[in-house]
C-alpha positions in Angstrom: 58.2 82.5 -65.7 59.0 86.2 -66.5 62.6 87.1 -67.5 62.9 89.4 -64.3 62.1 86.4 -62.0 64.5 84.1 -63.9 67.4 86.5 -62.9 66.4 85.8 -59.3 67.0 82.0 -59.2 70.3 81.8 -57.3 69.7 81.6 -53.8 72.3 84.3 -53.1 70.4 86.7 -55.3 67.3 85.8 -53.6 68.8 86.8 -50.3 69.9 90.1 -51.7 66.3 90.8 -53.2 64.7 89.7 -50.1 66.7 92.2 -48.1 65.6 95.1 -50.3 61.9 93.9 -50.2 62.2 93.6 -46.3 63.8 97.0 -46.0 62.2 99.2 -48.7 63.1 102.4 -46.8 66.9 101.6 -46.1 69.8 102.7 -48.2 72.7 100.1 -48.3 76.3 100.2 -49.5 77.9 96.9 -50.7 79.2 96.1 -47.3 76.0 96.5 -45.5 74.1 94.3 -48.2 76.7 91.6 -47.9 76.6 91.6 -44.3 72.8 91.6 -43.9 72.0 89.2 -46.8 74.9 86.8 -45.5 76.5 86.8 -49.0 80.3 87.1 -49.5 81.4 90.6 -50.6 82.8 89.4 -53.9 79.5 87.6 -54.8 77.6 90.6 -53.7 79.5 92.8 -55.9 78.7 90.6 -58.8 75.1 89.7 -58.0 73.7 93.2 -57.1 74.1 93.8 -61.0 71.6 91.1 -61.7 69.2 92.7 -59.0 69.5 96.1 -60.5 68.9 94.6 -63.9 65.4 93.6 -62.7 64.5 97.2 -61.8 64.2 96.2 -58.0 67.0 98.2 -56.8 68.2 101.8 -57.8 71.7 103.1 -57.8 72.8 106.4 -55.9 76.1 107.8 -56.9 77.8 110.0 -54.2 81.2 110.9 -55.2 82.9 107.7 -55.9 80.5 105.6 -53.7 77.6 103.6 -55.0 74.6 103.3 -52.7 71.6 101.1 -53.3 67.9 101.4 -52.4 64.6 99.6 -53.4 62.7 101.0 -56.4 59.3 101.0 -54.6 57.3 100.9 -57.8 59.2 98.0 -58.8 59.0 96.2 -55.7 55.4 95.7 -56.0 55.9 93.3 -58.8 58.3 91.1 -56.4 56.1 90.9 -53.5 55.7 87.1 -53.9 59.4 86.8 -52.9 58.6 88.4 -49.6 
């Protein structure tokens, strides 16, 4: 098992990762990720860091706001989750 996949074992992390794989063209804030992945906001805040660490998600900083989008090149490695 690769170290990247090992970080995605938690079902909540999987739901977050699948959201980004299913909506590759969307840009999300934490609230939208939490809502669409059906993961509590506090957990989303903590778990998004794991998903970013895998390279699946990129962070966009706009002022004080962080937005997240799928890294399309990295997403190809994760297509098995889809």
